[in-house]
C-alpha positions in Angstrom: 241.9 28.3 311.9 244.2 31.3 310.4 243.9 30.5 306.7 246.7 29.2 304.9 247.3 31.7 302.5 249.2 34.5 303.7 248.4 38.2 302.7 249.1 42.1 302.7 248.2 44.7 301.0 251.0 48.0 302.6 251.1 51.1 301.7 254.1 53.1 301.8 254.4 56.6 303.4 251.8 54.9 305.9 252.6 50.6 306.6 256.5 51.0 306.2 258.6 54.5 305.5 256.7 56.6 307.9 259.0 59.1 307.9 259.6 59.3 304.0 257.9 62.5 302.2 258.1 60.6 298.8 257.3 56.9 299.5 253.8 59.3 301.0 253.3 61.3 298.4 253.6 58.4 295.9 251.3 56.0 298.0 252.5 52.4 296.4 251.9 49.5 296.9 253.8 47.0 297.9 252.5 43.1 298.8 253.8 40.0 300.6 252.4 36.9 300.3 253.0 33.3 300.6 252.0 29.7 302.1 251.4 29.6 306.0 251.9 26.2 306.5 255.5 26.6 304.7 256.7 29.8 306.4 257.6 31.0 302.2 256.6 34.2 301.5 257.5 36.7 298.8 257.6 40.5 298.3 255.7 42.3 295.3 257.9 45.6 294.0 259.5 46.6 297.3 260.5 49.4 297.2 261.5 52.8 299.6 262.6 50.9 302.8 263.3 46.6 301.9 264.9 45.9 305.0 261.4 47.4 306.6 259.0 44.9 304.9 261.6 42.0 305.2 261.1 42.5 308.7 257.1 42.8 308.5 257.5 39.6 306.6 259.5 38.3 309.2 257.3 39.3 312.1 254.8 37.5 310.9 256.7 34.0 311.1 257.3 34.2 307.6 260.5 34.1 305.4 261.6 36.4 302.3 261.9 33.4 299.6 261.5 35.7 296.4 260.6 39.3 294.7 258.3 40.2 291.9 258.8 43.3 290.1 255.4 44.2 288.1 257.7 46.7 286.1 260.7 48.6 286.3 260.1 52.1 287.3 261.9 53.3 290.8 259.1 53.7 292.7 258.6 49.6 292.5 261.8 49.0 292.7 264.2 50.9 293.0 266.6 53.4 291.3 266.6 57.2 289.9 262.6 58.4 290.2 263.0 61.8 288.1 266.9 62.7 287.9 265.9 64.0 291.3 265.8 61.1 294.2 267.5 58.0 294.7 264.7 55.2 296.1 266.0 51.6 297.7 264.6 48.8 296.1 265.8 45.4 295.1 269.5 45.9 295.1 269.3 47.0 299.1 266.7 43.9 299.2 269.7 41.6 298.4 272.2 43.1 300.5 270.1 41.5 302.7 268.5 38.1 301.3 269.7 36.9 298.5 266.6 35.4 296.7 265.7 35.8 293.0 263.8 38.5 291.8 261.0 37.2 289.4 260.5 39.7 286.2 258.5 39.7 282.7 261.4 38.7 280.1 260.7 42.3 277.8 261.4 44.0 281.4 265.3 42.6 282.1 266.8 45.1 280.6 265.3 47.7 281.3 265.3 46.5 285.2 269.4 46.0 285.4 269.7 49.5 283.4 267.7 51.3 286.1 268.5 49.5 289.2 272.0 47.9 288.7 271.4 44.8 289.9 273.0 41.7 288.2 271.0 39.5 285.5 272.3 36.5 287.5 269.7 37.5 289.7 267.1 37.7 287.8 264.2 35.0 286.7 263.2 36.2 283.1 259.8 34.6 282.5 257.6 34.1 279.7 253.3 35.1 279.6 252.0 32.5 281.2 254.4 31.3 283.2 253.6 30.2 286.9 255.5 29.9 289.6 254.8 28.2 293.3 255.4 30.1 296.1 255.1 27.2 299.1 251.6 25.7 298.1 249.9 28.3 295.9 250.1 28.9 292.0 251.4 32.2 290.8 250.1 32.6 287.2 252.0 35.7 285.4 250.4 37.9 282.7 252.3 39.8 280.1 251.0 43.1 280.1 252.7 45.4 278.2 251.1 49.2 277.8 252.5 50.8 280.8 256.0 49.4 280.3 257.4 46.6 277.9 257.3 43.5 280.6 254.9 44.9 282.5 253.4 41.8 284.1 250.5 41.2 286.6 250.0 38.1 289.2 246.8 36.8 289.9 246.9 33.8 292.8 244.3 32.5 295.3 241.4 35.0 294.0 243.4 38.2 293.8 245.0 39.9 290.8 248.0 41.9 291.9 248.4 44.6 288.9 251.2 47.1 289.5 250.7 49.9 286.9 248.9 48.1 284.7 245.3 48.4 286.1 244.0 51.1 288.7 240.8 50.7 290.3 240.3 53.6 288.2 242.3 54.4 284.7 246.0 52.5 283.5 249.1 53.3 283.7 250.6 56.3 282.2 251.6 55.5 277.9 253.8 58.3 277.6 256.6 57.1 279.2 260.0 55.6 278.4 258.9 52.1 276.8 255.1 52.9 276.8 252.6 51.5 274.1 249.2 52.7 274.2 248.3 50.6 271.5 249.8 47.9 273.5 248.0 48.9 276.5 244.4 48.7 275.1 244.9 45.1 273.9 246.1 44.4 277.1 243.4 46.2 278.7 240.7 44.3 276.5 242.3 41.0 275.6 245.5 39.8 278.4 243.3 40.6 280.9 239.8 39.3 279.9 239.9 36.1 280.8 240.4 37.1 284.5 237.1 36.6 286.4 234.9 39.1 287.6 235.0 37.5 290.9 239.3 37.9 290.7 239.6 41.1 293.3 242.2 43.7 292.2 244.8 44.3 294.4 247.0 48.0 292.8 250.4 49.5 292.7 249.1 52.6 294.2 245.8 54.4 296.2 244.9 56.0 293.4 240.9 55.8 294.4 238.9 55.3 298.0 239.2 52.2 298.1 242.5 49.9 298.3 240.8 47.0 296.3 238.0 45.6 294.8 236.3 42.9 292.7 237.3 43.0 288.8 233.2 42.9 288.4 233.1 46.5 289.7 236.5 47.5 288.2 234.6 46.7 284.6 231.3 48.7 285.3 232.9 51.9 286.8 236.9 52.2 285.4 236.8 55.0 282.6 239.6 52.8 281.0 237.4 50.4 280.2 234.9 52.3 278.8 235.4 52.9 275.2 233.9 51.0 272.9 236.4 50.8 270.2 240.6 51.1 270.0 239.9 54.8 268.4 237.9 56.1 271.1 240.1 54.9 273.9 243.5 56.1 272.0 241.4 59.5 271.7 241.2 59.4 275.6 244.6 57.7 276.7 247.3 58.2 274.5 248.8 60.9 275.7 
């Protein structure tokens, strides 16, 4: 019997955008999940080749009904990367499907400036908001630090973390909008209630494994080891 919850972890440069050297170098994960019974599916951080991602979802018998953005960086939502490379993202996706883009409220200004998408296409959320996809609830966790409006998605025993938390390490805190003290609070407080059995699915393939239970991440991730804020800031605030 096929599980009702539809879920795919797609790696840039391997599962899509195969001929894009930037996509291959950045090793971004894009996520698709939804409800097989209703056919509703969403894409998380659909950058590089949004049309290919839509085609992959539709080939599975699903339709894209919404998008979630974990944060505003170009390799997640499109835009200019480092002043050199233009990456396709949510602007190009909206040319194909007219769907809402769910973002954290503190990220709206950053997303509009970096991508050019209009605010009328964005749905701004507060911490703790819940969005339904078919019959599945998606809890939105505001996780500032890497960016002001970074958010993680908690759905069906999975935490889609963007660049907030990797299997080893966490997102950089030396970029525009970053805040190392907020990142420390995110890691030690805002994500503290995520159960050990929840499986972490990060925004990049920066480890040998593509996912891991939070129990293992908490035991081995160097960003979760420091015993105090002072110790953490000394190690990661750069």
